[in-house]
Each structure stands twice: as structure tokens, then as C-alpha cells.
VOGU-3710 file (C-alpha; in Angstrom, 3 decimals, decimal comma):
1> mnprlffvil> 31,130/22,948/-32,610  27,716/22,924/-34,238  25,392/24,798/-31,779  22,592/22,284/-32,248  24,956/19,364/-31,571  26,233/21,140/-28,453  22,652/21,539/-27,202  21,920/17,822/-27,714  25,087/16,822/-25,820  24,231/19,241/-23,020
11> licclpsfal> 20,678/17,868/-22,798  21,907/14,277/-22,558  24,439/15,189/-19,867  21,765/16,939/-17,803  19,356/14,011/-17,819  19,094/11,814/-14,716  21,652/9,018/-15,004  19,616/5,982/-14,040  19,002/4,247/-17,359  18,171/0,590/-16,824
21> aalpeaspqs> 19,801/-2,268/-18,623  17,532/-4,986/-19,972  16,469/-7,305/-17,190  18,380/-10,585/-17,051  16,549/-13,830/-17,763  16,162/-16,634/-15,234  14,122/-19,750/-14,646  10,971/-19,400/-12,544  12,373/-21,890/-10,030  15,493/-19,769/-9,460
31> vgmvgdlagk> 13,338/-16,891/-8,189  11,158/-19,063/-5,972  8,219/-19,729/-8,323  6,696/-23,205/-8,261  4,782/-25,028/-11,002  4,651/-25,142/-14,789  4,429/-21,386/-15,372  5,214/-21,447/-19,093  2,976/-24,424/-19,827  -0,036/-22,902/-18,129
41> idseisaald> 0,406/-19,494/-19,789  0,962/-21,053/-23,224  -2,196/-23,121/-22,818  -4,320/-20,075/-21,928  -2,985/-18,081/-24,878  -3,392/-20,939/-27,329  -7,064/-21,262/-26,390  -7,557/-17,495/-26,759  -5,940/-17,488/-30,206  -8,162/-20,376/-31,286
51> akqmpgcvvv> -11,194/-18,400/-30,096  -9,966/-15,380/-32,084  -9,947/-13,167/-28,988  -6,898/-11,422/-30,514  -4,545/-11,927/-33,447  -1,497/-12,224/-31,194  0,265/-10,991/-28,070  3,527/-10,617/-26,191  3,586/-11,686/-22,530  6,298/-10,987/-19,974
61> varngkvvyq> 6,503/-12,211/-16,379  9,332/-10,886/-14,209  10,165/-11,525/-10,575  12,940/-10,243/-8,341  14,261/-8,169/-11,233  14,563/-11,140/-13,601  12,468/-12,112/-16,623  11,119/-15,640/-16,131  8,728/-15,707/-19,109  8,864/-13,691/-22,336
71> kahgnrrvep> 7,216/-14,892/-25,495  5,489/-13,664/-28,641  2,350/-15,501/-29,765  0,336/-15,341/-32,994  0,466/-12,383/-35,362  0,676/-8,636/-35,066  -1,220/-8,292/-38,333  -3,641/-10,523/-40,227  -5,064/-8,016/-42,725  -4,355/-7,077/-45,409
81> avepmtvdtl> -1,398/-9,502/-45,018  -0,153/-11,732/-42,213  2,756/-10,430/-40,156  4,081/-12,587/-37,264  4,274/-11,222/-33,717  7,792/-10,652/-32,348  8,950/-9,788/-28,825  10,191/-6,378/-30,026  6,817/-5,440/-31,549  5,695/-1,861/-30,913
91> fdmasltkpv> 2,252/-1,605/-29,285  -0,312/1,161/-29,006  -0,566/1,231/-25,203  -3,918/3,097/-25,169  -4,977/3,879/-21,569  -1,720/2,601/-20,079  -0,673/6,106/-21,125  -2,641/7,392/-18,135  -0,471/5,968/-15,340  2,831/5,503/-17,179
101> vtatsimqlf> 3,024/8,976/-18,707  0,489/11,312/-17,197  0,196/10,176/-13,594  3,945/9,576/-13,298  4,599/13,079/-14,639  2,095/14,580/-12,206  3,751/12,765/-9,286  7,210/13,934/-10,340  5,968/17,528/-10,408  4,239/16,959/-7,056
111> eagkidldat> 7,521/15,698/-5,620  9,273/18,796/-6,973  6,759/21,011/-5,148  5,271/22,342/-8,377  1,862/20,639/-8,063  -0,363/20,251/-5,018  -2,536/17,152/-5,377  -5,290/18,733/-3,280  -5,229/21,994/-5,220  -8,074/22,755/-7,606
121> vvtylpefrg> -7,575/22,250/-11,326  -8,262/25,959/-11,938  -5,101/26,702/-9,972  -3,158/25,462/-12,993  -5,777/25,834/-15,745  -7,581/29,131/-14,980  -9,864/28,692/-17,999  -11,359/25,525/-16,523  -14,180/27,164/-14,622  -17,925/27,520/-14,710
131> ndketitikq> -20,674/24,931/-14,320  -19,487/24,130/-10,757  -16,078/22,817/-11,903  -14,033/25,183/-9,734  -13,795/22,745/-6,797  -12,435/19,771/-8,794  -8,978/18,830/-7,495  -5,970/17,231/-9,176  -6,427/14,185/-6,941  -10,048/13,795/-8,038
141> lllhtsgltp> -8,946/13,741/-11,678  -6,383/11,039/-10,834  -9,039/9,007/-8,994  -11,764/9,508/-11,636  -14,104/11,119/-9,099  -14,220/14,590/-10,652  -17,811/14,319/-11,902  -16,687/14,869/-15,496  -18,074/12,865/-18,399  -16,066/9,811/-19,522
151> dnalsdyeeg> -15,782/11,264/-23,036  -17,183/14,387/-24,619  -18,313/14,433/-28,240  -15,724/13,396/-30,818  -16,770/16,392/-32,912  -15,369/18,635/-30,153  -11,863/17,499/-31,194  -12,101/17,734/-34,972  -10,536/21,201/-35,147  -7,551/20,242/-32,974
161> wptaykkica> -6,472/20,785/-29,378  -7,075/24,533/-28,843  -10,717/24,204/-29,830  -11,117/20,886/-28,019  -9,752/22,481/-24,839  -12,306/25,286/-25,027  -15,073/22,708/-25,436  -13,797/20,763/-22,394  -13,716/23,935/-20,310  -17,373/24,512/-21,198
171> lkllskpger> -18,504/21,046/-20,077  -21,082/20,546/-17,349  -20,588/18,019/-14,575  -22,519/14,756/-14,436  -22,196/14,602/-10,631  -20,676/16,583/-7,793  -16,880/16,265/-7,420  -16,000/13,327/-5,164  -19,514/11,890/-5,251  -19,147/9,137/-7,879
181> frysdvgfil> -16,458/7,079/-9,554  -16,712/7,593/-13,297  -13,708/6,544/-15,408  -12,928/9,627/-17,455  -10,613/10,121/-20,420  -11,459/13,812/-20,214  -9,972/14,021/-16,737  -6,636/12,662/-17,938  -6,660/14,845/-21,014  -6,827/17,770/-18,583
191> lgevvarvsk> -4,020/16,297/-16,464  -1,855/16,147/-19,580  -2,454/19,846/-20,069  -1,574/20,486/-16,406  1,783/18,769/-16,971  2,414/20,920/-20,027  1,490/24,178/-18,259  3,468/23,484/-15,092  6,569/22,007/-16,750  6,443/24,536/-19,597
201> mpldqyaqqh> 6,945/21,835/-22,207  4,541/19,629/-24,180  3,530/16,387/-22,496  5,366/14,183/-25,001  8,608/16,123/-24,542  8,307/16,078/-20,756  7,805/12,304/-20,742  10,689/11,792/-23,145  13,105/13,767/-20,977  11,930/12,717/-17,519
211> ifqplgmkds> 10,678/9,133/-17,964  11,703/7,409/-21,181  15,296/8,610/-21,664  16,313/8,232/-18,007  14,978/4,651/-17,978  16,513/3,753/-21,327  13,071/3,241/-22,899  14,466/3,833/-26,391  11,383/2,622/-28,267  8,789/4,522/-26,234
221> gynpseqlsq> 6,986/7,765/-26,930  4,222/9,435/-28,846  4,039/9,483/-32,669  6,712/6,854/-33,391  9,040/7,367/-36,327  8,364/5,729/-39,668  11,216/3,299/-39,054  9,926/2,304/-35,623  6,383/1,995/-36,965  7,522/-0,771/-39,288
231> ravtttqedg> 7,413/-3,193/-36,333  4,221/-1,777/-34,819  0,997/-3,726/-34,472  -1,821/-2,958/-36,848  -5,052/-1,913/-35,153  -8,125/-0,849/-37,142  -8,962/0,673/-40,484  -9,813/4,377/-40,784  -10,922/5,830/-44,108  -9,538/2,795/-45,909
241> vwlkgtvhdp> -6,138/2,995/-44,223  -4,894/0,464/-41,649  -3,522/2,206/-38,575  0,061/1,162/-37,868  2,155/3,482/-35,715  -0,747/5,924/-35,595  -2,702/6,138/-32,354  -5,966/4,183/-32,347  -7,838/6,586/-30,042  -9,594/9,160/-32,292
251> rarycagvag> -9,469/12,012/-29,770  -5,729/11,575/-29,364  -5,392/11,511/-33,186  -7,201/14,836/-33,464  -4,802/16,230/-30,833  -1,814/15,496/-33,086  -1,270/12,141/-31,413  -0,402/13,556/-27,982  -2,834/13,407/-25,081  -2,920/12,568/-21,390
261> haglfstaad> -5,277/9,621/-21,791  -3,805/7,826/-24,830  -1,075/7,997/-27,447  1,874/6,171/-25,908  3,624/3,542/-28,026  6,048/1,115/-26,405  7,508/-2,383/-26,407  7,528/-5,234/-23,918  11,168/-4,571/-23,003  10,556/-0,878/-22,348
271> mtayaqamld> 7,413/-1,432/-20,307  9,158/-4,094/-18,232  11,955/-1,603/-17,557  9,378/0,941/-16,375  7,685/-1,623/-14,113  10,997/-2,654/-12,553  11,832/1,022/-12,007  8,607/1,378/-10,038  9,611/-1,579/-7,844  13,121/-0,164/-7,392
281> trqegtghll> 11,620/3,185/-6,365  10,443/1,645/-3,073  13,993/1,871/-1,733  15,902/4,995/-0,776  18,616/6,010/-3,214  19,603/8,413/-5,926  18,385/8,339/-9,490  14,960/6,757/-8,957  11,876/7,556/-10,990  10,158/8,842/-7,831
291> hpktlktmnt> 11,008/9,189/-4,159  9,777/6,206/-2,075  7,356/8,434/-0,185  5,980/9,784/-3,471  5,471/6,247/-4,724  3,596/5,395/-1,530  1,395/8,457/-2,015  0,719/7,357/-5,578  -0,072/3,716/-4,884  -1,702/3,735/-1,475
301> pydaagqtrg> -5,298/2,449/-1,687  -7,738/5,350/-2,017  -11,498/5,071/-1,657  -12,662/6,423/-5,004  -16,365/6,636/-4,163  -16,593/2,913/-3,500  -13,757/1,795/-5,799  -10,211/1,110/-4,621  -7,776/3,048/-6,781  -4,302/4,517/-6,695
311> lgwdkqssys> -3,425/7,915/-8,139  -3,590/7,061/-11,839  -3,425/3,320/-11,165  -6,126/0,733/-10,669  -5,952/-1,476/-7,576  -9,233/-3,306/-7,020  -12,167/-1,785/-8,874  -14,793/-2,562/-11,472  -12,010/-2,191/-14,074  -9,817/-4,887/-12,475
321> snrgetmtas> -10,824/-7,926/-14,515  -7,298/-7,922/-15,993  -5,787/-8,253/-12,487  -4,519/-11,565/-11,143  -7,042/-12,786/-8,571  -4,392/-13,917/-6,093  -2,206/-10,839/-6,327  -1,742/-9,109/-2,995  -3,430/-5,898/-1,877  -0,256/-3,981/-2,724
331> afghggftgt> -0,651/-4,718/-6,455  -1,352/-1,870/-8,848  -1,896/-1,866/-12,586  -3,935/-0,687/-15,550  -5,266/-1,775/-18,901  -5,686/-0,241/-22,326  -8,560/-0,405/-24,820  -6,356/-1,804/-27,607  -5,640/-4,935/-25,541  -2,862/-4,039/-23,130
341> amwidpdlel> -2,488/-4,643/-19,385  0,300/-4,313/-16,839  0,211/-5,259/-13,143  2,958/-4,756/-10,571  2,801/-6,546/-7,203  5,406/-5,175/-4,762  4,692/-7,780/-2,075  5,425/-10,571/-4,549  8,184/-8,644/-6,407  6,161/-9,501/-9,514
351> vvlflsnrvh> 5,524/-7,870/-12,900  2,964/-9,263/-15,346  2,764/-7,584/-18,748  0,245/-8,493/-21,435  0,385/-6,671/-24,785  -1,911/-7,337/-27,729  -3,816/-5,592/-30,499  -7,156/-7,229/-29,785  -8,945/-4,512/-31,830  -7,424/-5,909/-35,047
361> phgkgsinkl> -8,925/-6,472/-37,474  -12,594/-5,905/-36,598  -12,551/-4,488/-33,036  -14,254/-7,563/-31,559  -11,433/-9,091/-29,543  -11,515/-9,500/-25,774  -8,487/-10,056/-23,517  -9,132/-8,656/-20,028  -10,093/-11,986/-18,474  -7,210/-13,692/-20,273
371> agrigtiaad> -4,740/-11,140/-18,873  -6,254/-11,671/-15,435  -5,849/-15,459/-15,690  -2,188/-15,059/-16,659  -1,701/-12,735/-13,688  -3,296/-15,344/-11,442  -1,014/-18,085/-12,786  2,042/-15,922/-12,066  0,871/-14,886/-8,581  -0,048/-18,489/-7,718
381> aclaglktas> 3,444/-19,611/-8,685  4,928/-17,003/-6,347  2,640/-17,928/-3,472  3,304/-21,633/-3,931  7,005/-20,869/-3,736  6,550/-18,909/-0,538  4,732/-21,846/1,036  7,447/-24,272/-0,021  10,301/-22,023/1,078  8,874/-21,014/4,449
391> psetklgidv> 11,352/-21,845/7,221  8,622/-21,997/9,850  5,794/-24,353/10,642  3,764/-21,536/12,175  0,116/-21,603/11,155  -2,060/-18,600/11,932  -5,443/-18,914/13,582  -7,129/-18,313/10,235  -5,050/-21,116/8,675  -6,104/-23,507/11,421
401> lsakqfdila> -9,786/-22,551/11,131  -9,730/-22,721/7,336  -8,145/-26,185/7,449  -11,068/-27,293/9,622  -13,547/-25,963/7,048  -14,629/-23,154/9,402  -16,368/-25,756/11,536  -17,202/-23,458/14,466  -18,846/-20,963/12,091  -20,937/-23,438/10,130
411> gkrvglianh> -24,596/-22,496/9,855  -24,071/-19,117/11,528  -24,323/-15,558/10,276  -20,840/-14,189/10,798  -19,611/-10,684/11,559  -15,869/-10,151/10,954  -13,676/-7,473/12,565  -10,714/-7,180/10,221  -8,392/-4,988/8,192  -5,640/-5,317/5,584
421> tsrdkagtst> -3,544/-7,516/7,901  -6,327/-10,108/8,120  -4,827/-12,669/5,774  -3,869/-16,294/5,891  -0,256/-17,395/5,636  -0,460/-17,410/1,824  -1,760/-13,842/1,764  -5,442/-14,367/1,004  -7,865/-12,049/2,789  -9,807/-13,587/5,665
431> avlmakstkv> -12,938/-11,883/4,347  -12,436/-13,473/0,930  -11,792/-16,904/2,456  -14,998/-16,666/4,458  -17,044/-15,256/1,595  -15,942/-18,080/-0,702  -16,590/-20,822/1,864  -19,869/-22,663/1,525  -19,801/-23,184/5,310  -19,702/-19,467/6,209
441> dlvaifspeh> -22,435/-16,853/5,838  -20,396/-13,642/6,108  -22,963/-10,892/6,642  -20,971/-7,974/8,102  -17,437/-6,575/8,256  -16,129/-4,099/10,831  -12,853/-2,176/10,662  -10,629/-0,592/13,366  -8,516/2,587/13,403  -6,921/3,305/9,998
451> gftgdldqel> -9,803/1,583/8,192  -10,117/-1,729/6,396  -7,247/-0,911/4,027  -5,017/0,291/6,879  -3,924/3,480/5,123  -6,123/6,155/6,732  -4,399/8,360/9,297  -7,285/10,537/10,461  -9,529/11,199/13,449  -12,627/9,515/12,075
461> vddtvdpltg> -12,980/6,725/9,528  -16,171/6,372/7,488  -18,020/3,230/6,476  -17,110/1,795/3,095  -17,528/-1,355/0,991  -15,098/-4,244/0,537  -14,485/-4,349/-3,241  -13,600/-8,054/-3,135  -16,728/-9,312/-1,358  -19,162/-6,431/-1,878
471> ikiqslygkt> -19,965/-6,440/1,850  -20,398/-3,156/3,684  -17,562/-2,324/6,079  -18,771/-0,589/9,240  -16,174/1,583/10,921  -15,382/1,123/14,610  -13,325/4,296/14,517  -16,013/6,734/13,488  -19,342/7,552/15,136  -18,782/4,663/17,526
481> rkptpeqlqg> -15,825/2,616/18,716  -17,977/-0,088/20,241  -20,335/-2,095/18,040  -23,909/-0,957/18,659  -26,864/-3,319/19,128  -28,133/-2,162/15,733  -24,816/-3,051/14,063  -24,827/-6,491/15,674  -28,418/-7,251/14,752  -28,634/-10,346/12,551
491> idilvfdiqd> -25,157/-11,600/13,570  -24,883/-15,010/15,241  -21,139/-14,961/15,937  -18,451/-12,241/15,884  -14,914/-13,033/14,673  -11,824/-10,896/15,313  -8,720/-11,324/13,111  -6,216/-8,435/13,152  -2,433/-8,304/13,540  -1,336/-6,467/16,704
501> igcrfytyls> 2,206/-5,228/17,469  2,451/-6,034/21,191  2,113/-2,530/22,636  -0,475/-1,417/25,230  -1,444/1,838/23,518  -1,876/0,335/20,032  -5,634/0,576/19,580  -6,439/-2,742/17,903  -6,565/-4,407/21,312  -9,002/-1,695/22,483
511> tmglameaaa> -11,246/-2,366/19,491  -11,173/-6,073/20,340  -12,023/-5,388/23,988  -14,964/-3,111/23,215  -16,283/-5,616/20,671  -16,025/-8,429/23,228  -17,976/-6,346/25,710  -20,648/-5,555/23,113  -20,876/-9,217/22,108  -21,391/-10,228/25,750
521> eqgipfvvld> -24,163/-7,646/26,152  -25,966/-9,023/23,097  -25,350/-12,698/23,917  -23,204/-13,214/20,803  -20,254/-15,647/20,897  -16,865/-14,092/20,136  -13,980/-15,773/18,290  -10,368/-14,556/18,131  -8,210/-15,952/15,330  -4,814/-15,679/16,944
531> rpnplggdvv> -1,646/-14,192/15,471  1,931/-13,839/16,743  3,090/-11,026/18,939  5,723/-9,757/16,468  7,961/-8,598/19,327  7,881/-12,064/20,920  5,990/-13,371/23,911  8,678/-13,826/26,553  9,872/-10,277/27,224  7,597/-7,941/29,202
541> egplleggfr> 8,522/-4,293/29,801  7,318/-1,026/31,229  4,933/0,241/33,873  1,307/-0,769/34,307  -1,542/1,724/34,307  -2,410/3,371/37,595  -6,054/3,498/38,668  -8,273/6,060/36,969  -6,243/6,250/33,758  -8,324/3,928/31,572
551> sfvrfhsipv> -9,137/5,195/28,039  -9,131/3,996/24,414  -5,312/4,178/24,368  -5,038/2,990/27,983  -7,547/0,173/27,776  -6,365/-2,311/30,410  -3,819/-2,480/33,202  -1,014/-4,297/31,424  2,637/-3,340/30,816  3,555/-1,159/27,861
561> rhgltlgela> 5,178/-4,150/26,130  2,871/-6,908/27,294  4,306/-10,026/25,620  0,877/-11,506/24,840  -0,944/-12,437/21,668  -4,381/-10,903/21,173  -5,918/-14,298/21,859  -4,170/-14,429/25,233  -5,133/-10,825/25,941  -8,758/-11,612/25,123
571> klmnaergwk> -8,776/-14,386/27,718  -7,087/-12,201/30,342  -9,359/-9,174/29,807  -12,518/-11,272/29,664  -11,722/-12,669/33,094  -10,420/-9,487/34,694  -13,109/-7,179/33,308  -15,969/-9,537/34,106  -17,535/-9,336/30,659  -18,504/-13,024/30,629
581> tdltvvpmeg> -18,088/-13,098/26,872  -18,674/-16,508/25,270  -15,056/-16,517/24,034  -13,266/-18,961/21,740  -9,639/-18,458/20,734  -8,420/-20,359/17,676  -4,713/-20,688/18,528  -1,823/-20,786/16,128  0,102/-23,962/15,542  3,875/-24,090/15,749
591> wdrsqrlfet> 4,511/-20,655/17,271  7,248/-20,410/19,882  6,497/-17,481/22,183  10,170/-16,535/22,232  10,043/-15,937/18,467  9,953/-12,493/16,956  8,278/-12,152/13,598  11,448/-12,514/11,529  11,977/-15,936/13,124  8,569/-17,273/12,055
601> glpwrntspn> 8,897/-17,067/8,273  5,725/-14,962/8,197  5,794/-11,681/6,249  5,670/-8,210/7,745  2,684/-6,155/6,600  2,470/-2,525/7,617  -0,023/-2,658/10,454  -0,855/1,051/10,102  0,300/3,967/7,908  3,266/4,820/10,129
611> mrsltqamly> 4,170/1,306/11,269  6,204/0,285/8,263  8,710/-2,232/9,565  9,401/-4,633/12,403  12,170/-2,269/13,525  9,634/0,513/13,979  7,291/-1,852/15,811  10,095/-2,778/18,207  10,921/0,876/18,886  7,295/1,984/19,183
621> pgvgllemtn> 6,530/0,868/22,799  9,362/3,138/23,915  9,517/6,018/21,445  5,729/6,099/21,038  5,296/6,858/24,751  6,749/10,328/24,194  4,689/11,164/21,103  2,099/13,270/22,908  4,803/15,673/24,143  6,248/18,427/21,960
631> lsvgrgtvtp> 8,556/16,040/20,094  8,412/14,798/16,519  8,707/11,020/16,483  9,305/10,959/12,752  5,781/11,097/11,385  6,055/12,825/8,039  9,368/11,088/7,313  10,190/7,704/5,810  11,346/6,359/9,204  8,688/7,093/11,839
641> feivgapwid> 9,635/6,004/15,396  13,230/5,412/14,321  13,943/9,098/14,899  13,009/11,748/17,451  13,598/15,472/17,254  12,458/19,073/17,486  13,702/22,463/16,210  15,248/23,203/19,602  17,282/19,971/19,861  21,011/19,642/19,167
651> gpklanaina> 21,120/16,133/17,690  24,738/15,112/18,375  24,553/16,537/21,891  21,388/14,538/22,684  22,862/11,387/21,091  25,964/11,628/23,287  23,803/12,022/26,392  21,715/8,930/25,585  24,708/6,791/24,592  26,356/7,655/27,902
661> ygvpgvkvig> 23,760/5,490/29,657  24,973/2,442/27,706  21,572/1,075/26,649  22,224/-2,493/25,423  21,492/-3,423/21,813  21,116/0,069/20,357  23,270/2,915/19,056  22,102/6,510/18,815  23,397/9,078/16,320  22,575/12,750/15,829
671> idftpsssky> 20,654/13,779/12,712  18,710/16,631/11,110  15,330/16,041/9,469  12,350/17,996/8,189  8,915/16,349/8,558  6,651/16,780/5,547  3,535/16,395/7,698  2,402/16,092/11,301  4,321/17,847/14,100  6,880/20,466/12,966
681> kgelcggvnf> 5,803/20,110/9,347  8,287/21,882/7,122  10,591/22,812/10,010  14,187/21,694/10,316  14,535/19,526/13,409  17,631/18,416/15,215  17,297/14,948/16,623  18,509/11,392/16,993  18,268/8,166/15,032  18,026/4,804/16,823
691> iitdwnefrp> 19,829/1,809/15,322  19,084/-1,628/16,802  22,367/-3,570/16,898  21,278/-6,605/18,942  17,653/-7,735/18,902  18,197/-10,122/21,786  19,570/-7,463/24,120  17,570/-4,397/23,088  14,739/-3,182/25,343  12,751/-0,219/23,965
701> ldltwslavs> 11,650/1,020/27,406  15,271/1,177/28,592  15,991/3,440/25,616  12,996/5,636/26,412  14,003/6,308/29,996  17,499/7,301/28,838  15,980/9,530/26,170  13,474/11,131/28,544  16,010/11,825/31,294  18,467/13,256/28,757
711> lrklypvdwn> 15,778/15,561/27,398  14,809/16,732/30,876  18,419/17,499/31,777  19,386/19,163/28,491  16,116/20,973/27,766  14,287/21,573/31,072  12,353/24,497/29,595  11,966/23,502/25,931  10,692/19,968/26,480  7,085/20,136/27,634
721> aerlqvllgn> 6,171/16,738/29,083  2,723/17,654/30,430  0,929/15,357/27,946  3,197/12,397/28,672  0,357/10,929/30,741  -1,879/10,497/27,676  -0,104/7,217/26,890  1,953/6,591/30,032  -0,940/6,594/32,516  1,353/6,477/35,544
731> rtlaqmieda> 1,781/9,526/37,836  4,705/8,030/39,728  6,825/7,569/36,624  5,834/10,929/35,164  7,104/12,624/38,324  10,343/10,632/38,269  10,984/11,811/34,710  10,147/15,379/35,731  12,669/15,063/38,556  15,284/13,643/36,145
741> ktpaeikhsy> 15,760/10,468/38,131  18,209/8,013/36,583  16,950/5,472/34,029  17,879/2,696/36,464  15,746/4,271/39,212  12,792/4,639/36,863  13,035/1,027/35,706  13,367/-0,271/39,257  10,202/1,560/40,348  7,837/-0,789/38,490
751> qaaledfmkr> 9,629/-4,137/38,735  7,386/-5,415/41,534  4,274/-4,612/39,462  5,799/-6,446/36,485  6,399/-9,527/38,603  2,781/-9,463/39,743  1,643/-9,189/36,121  3,765/-12,182/35,102  1,839/-14,197/37,698  -1,510/-12,709/36,542
761> rqsyllyssk> -0,951/-13,672/32,924  0,306/-17,207/33,542  -3,069/-18,982/33,444  -4,034/-17,263/30,173  -0,968/-18,229/28,130  -1,697/-20,396/25,094  1,864/-21,063/23,916  4,995/-22,506/25,408  8,577/-21,765/24,493  8,556/-24,916/22,329
771> gsakk> 5,919/-23,606/19,952  2,992/-25,903/20,773  -0,364/-24,621/21,926  -1,018/-25,332/25,599  -4,264/-26,973/26,618
//
């Protein structure tokens, strides 16, 4: 056999086998989209063509893995001769190269353990030093906060890459690393070199082997062939020659067409395949572009010196004019100078792709706002479908207040305590709703633990700015956890709207309580916009706090699983703590207190970084109680609170011990796992996985007592339960666990206190078991 042919066959066989077929086509209605999607998009594009904002474009909208709109408009060339646009036209993707090629490659190498995102650039590029550049990290390059110039002189590139690289290494910073957001092509040019150094192959070859070929992106790459270039768009004229299949960006051209910031050519079909692969990556499985946890690391919202960015992707920043206005906070995307834009919204299962050559023929075209309007049309169609398809009549407190034109806030300066869960039923941010209302003067925003975006897992959270409203967000999990008189100055009324999970030691209720107390001290009325208890409002479990155990995670004497909404809790605490807060609760409409979240038709939104599903929320009141002991509860894995373990545990042995107690509604199996962060980072742990089999029967506290007693019996020395009190706050129960009393004895010990609590809470309940608000 020809040796070269053998090498090609071997290379193909060694590539990941997850090539995607072209997405099937479907009607918008079949995937839950409502309205005249095609008519509205066609109208927007027709107006843009008439205004000569571009010579032509290709637009694709896909939802739930199906293409619902794909159409070519106008021409891909008007000079020197007209050439019609076709759906298979090849486009110069410009800066879409940054996330699709460079950032994806960086994240793959990060996942492989070959790149540390927090490592300095000089770790991989030793020559990149001097002029205070030694502290710049890979993450800062991805976030455009490195302090580097957007672009260095074009003349620095005229002699090719080796010389250009030396000139880049000699650059001075415009600001200290991390201090300012400054969109930088130079930063991504360096990242492209990092990929080449670490992978030991040129960037274009790495992308071809690890991104394009595995995904079946047959028309994608740098420096397209002459045959492929025949169906490429024409961009601008250079030295009397029209560029067609040659990269428009001059710095990339001087670097032989291959660079980390620009140079990718692709088609609508290929880019749609990439976008769908990113959506598919959210799920566990083999053959994905990235691991789900890597994707989360890439696309979590980062504070890029006042801008909200992902690693390589835009989310909500000053560059987001090509983003659909009604896309959810999970959306990520990017644009390109030549007239390209792609946005992916995981919450809506939506892809919106806009490809044009707006720089042809004279470089005066403009498409960002057009792409944004098309994204809005697509997102609106999804949201309208969600409203129509909702099986529940439940309206959140914010929906009720909004329907009444914010009547109780009219004429007042409003302070809002909120985070990423503060949205109406359709998904629009409460802050945005208030800021847009002519009846509301929103003057301040406050955020709880995990910050306004809900993705910060750290001891202190700093103040920031809401990119959608421009209002400063003051942290209530930083220098203070209780609003100060200075912070409340100039506020006439304080509004609280955050989704809780129904557990005593979840700190959002503590933030609400401290804010109520502060409001009472300053004579400021306090409003709670109510939301469901996702675990339901009928079942109450666990011990109450004993005297003297009150703290931020033990805020009030209620059961571990309290069965109340935050509005009901606000009423109860206001009365029992004697705050005398001028309290108004805006109740939900149509919520049955026996309903768990999946019975309401409302979506689940991760309430904090490690609370990623309703299953985890249901397990948390039980499993979370043990977190302060020397156990891993799964932080640093993809299933926190669904697993428990430690290096000294025999998983199957512990599972058998727990199952022997016959806890209803759950099965326990032995597992091994290695946390990537938090407790026992990098250590192999034996442990158990909890599988809820019957949501009606399962009680998380019953599981916890069986787990705790099994641990005490099997590992009397290894399991150190001294810090159990941090969340438990009950000496009697702690001693019973220490003495390895039976789970039944432990549960029986607090039943009288639970019965007393059920009587205590009765007068504060807002909802009946028939879903209507009580008077």
C-alpha cells in the first residue's frame, strides 16, 4: 500500500467519530414557535437590502435540532459582475474565528489537562515577557481584559508571522491586566500561537483535525481551495484585485491566512452543525466537542471588567448589538467584521445564524442591528410558544405586579434585591421590566450570595454593574450582608424577587430577612414578589433550630425543609422577629401548594452554581446537612448533592447499609468519583449515588438519617462529624447521630416540634391546596 495513503486512512480512523449529519428541516410550529417567523425575517432583510446595508446574506434559524428557516437573499457579489447568493455560499467568518476555532481549541486543550486557564501566557510563550506582561493569564486573553492593544501596527505584520510575533512580544500594555475590557485581536492572535505550541501543530491543522473533520464541517477551514473559493463571497478590493476566498483581515493575510483572530471560511450548513454540537455538548455522552463541565466553564457569565462575557464568546456586552434582545441569559454568540453573527441560546434550544459580506463592495455596510432584530424575532417566537404551551396557569409575583402596571411602585424610587432567577414567566429579567416601565424609577439593585449572575462560588462577591440596565449592583454578600443606611439612602421602597429552593440553610432567605430588618430600621416599605417553593408547600421535614444556634445559615427556627414560599416566610419572620417591617407580599396566582416545580409548567433555572436541577434541590435539604463534615457531597462533579463520598469509603458497602433501611422513593448505588474542585480535589473517592424513584414518597431527611447512621457504624473513626452543627443547629440530634441511634428514633425525636411548627405557620399561609391565593 502507498505509505501516504496508509497515513491518511490511519488519520481518518483515529479521528473522533461524531460527525454530524445535516440538521433536518421542520416547520416553526412543529418545534413550538409561534407567529410568522419567515415573513418577519424576510421583511427585515428586504428593507436592509433596499437600504444597501449589504449585498446579500444567508440566514438560518434552528430549534430543537431542526432547521426552521434557511434562506439566501440578494447577491454574494455585485462588482465587477453580479453573482446571486446561494445557501451553500462560502463566507469569510472574520472574528467568528475567535470562538469557533481558537477558544474551542483552547478549551479542548484545557479539558485534556494541557492548558491551565489561570496560568500566565509566558508559561506557554516564554518570549512574551517584558513591559509588565508577565502576569497576563490565558483567561484574561479570552475575556479581552489583558491590557493589550486592540491591534498593533499593520506594518508589524508585513514581513510575516515570525517578525510579527517578535513585535507583539515587545508591545507595552495600555492598562493593567484585569483592569479594563478592551476587545483585542492581538490577544487572540497570541491564543492561536498557544494552541500551536501546546498541540505541536499549526492552528489550522489542529482545528481541521479536532473540530471540522469530527463535526463533518467539510467546507470549513483556513485558505480554502480554488474550487471551494468559486462559491465564496467577494469582499473588498486590494491592489486592484477583488478578494474572493482570500481572508479580508490584512493581519491574517500577512500571516499566510492563518491566525487566531480571523481567517476561518465556512458555510451556513457547517456553522449550524457547529452550533448544534455546542448544544449537544450540554449532555453527558461520548464523542462530544467538549465535556459538559468544560462547556459550562466556557460559557458561564464572567465579569470582564464591567462587561459580561464567556471565554471567547460574547454574552451581554458593548459588542452585543447583534444579539436578540429577548434571548435568555444563557445565550452566547459572536460577530465578525465582514458581516457575520451567530448566537446560541441553550435555554430556548435556539440557533440564529446570520452570514453576509457587508464590506462588499465599498466597506460601508452595516448589519449588527439587523442580525439582532432577526435574533429577537426568533427568540420571541420561542417565548410565545412557551406561553401557549404552558400546562399551568401559575403566574409569578412579578407577572401579577407587571400586569397591574407596577401600581404599588408608582412614583417611588425603587431598590431591587435580585439575581439571575429574577425573571417573569416568559423569562424577562425583573430588573429590565422595571427599568423599561414608565411607572417605576429603579435606582438601585442588590444581589445575594453567588452574585447577580448566580455563577460566583466564592467567599465574597464584589459590586458590579447590570449590563442590561446600566444600574450598579451592590453586593449583599461582600463587605456587608445587611443593607446599610448609606446603601438605602434615596430608596423609597425595597423589592425582593429571588427564587428559593425550600431549605432552611439556603442563604437567600437570610438575605431577605436581613434586608427586611434594615428596611424596618430605615422606615422603608418592603415588597416580596412571591415564587413557588420548588419542593412543594405541603411536606415539612427535619428538626428545628435549638436556641443559641442562629447564624446566616441558621437564620430562623424553622424545619430544614420548611414547605413555605419566601412570601410566606417573610410574613412569619416579620411577626416572630418583631421587625415591624411595612411588608407587602405580591402572591402568585394559580399555584397549588402541593405542586412541585415540574407540575407548574415553570422552567428550572440553576439557583446557584451547584444547584443545577430540581433533583439536586430535592436532595439538598438532606445531603447538604452533612456537607460541613469531612465528606464530599459532589462539588467538583457534574452531579453535586446526588452523590456523597470520601477516599476512605467503600461505595457498595455503604450503599448496601443505606438500602437496608428501606428509605421510600430512593435507591442507592455504590460509585467511584474524583472531584475536580472543592473537597478531595483530584482524589479518588468511594461513595454512593442517590436515585429518586418516587417523588411522592421520597423524603430527603429520611435518607440523611440512614446515611448518617450508616456512616457512624461503618466508619466510627474516619467520619468526623464535629462540624455537623454548622447547618444542623440541634445538639440533641447531633448526639443521637453520634450514638448511632436508628433513623426511626432520630426522626421521632423532633415530630412534636414539627407539629408545633405546622400550627405556627398556619396563619401565614397564602396558598391553599387548590392553587388560589388565600385572603
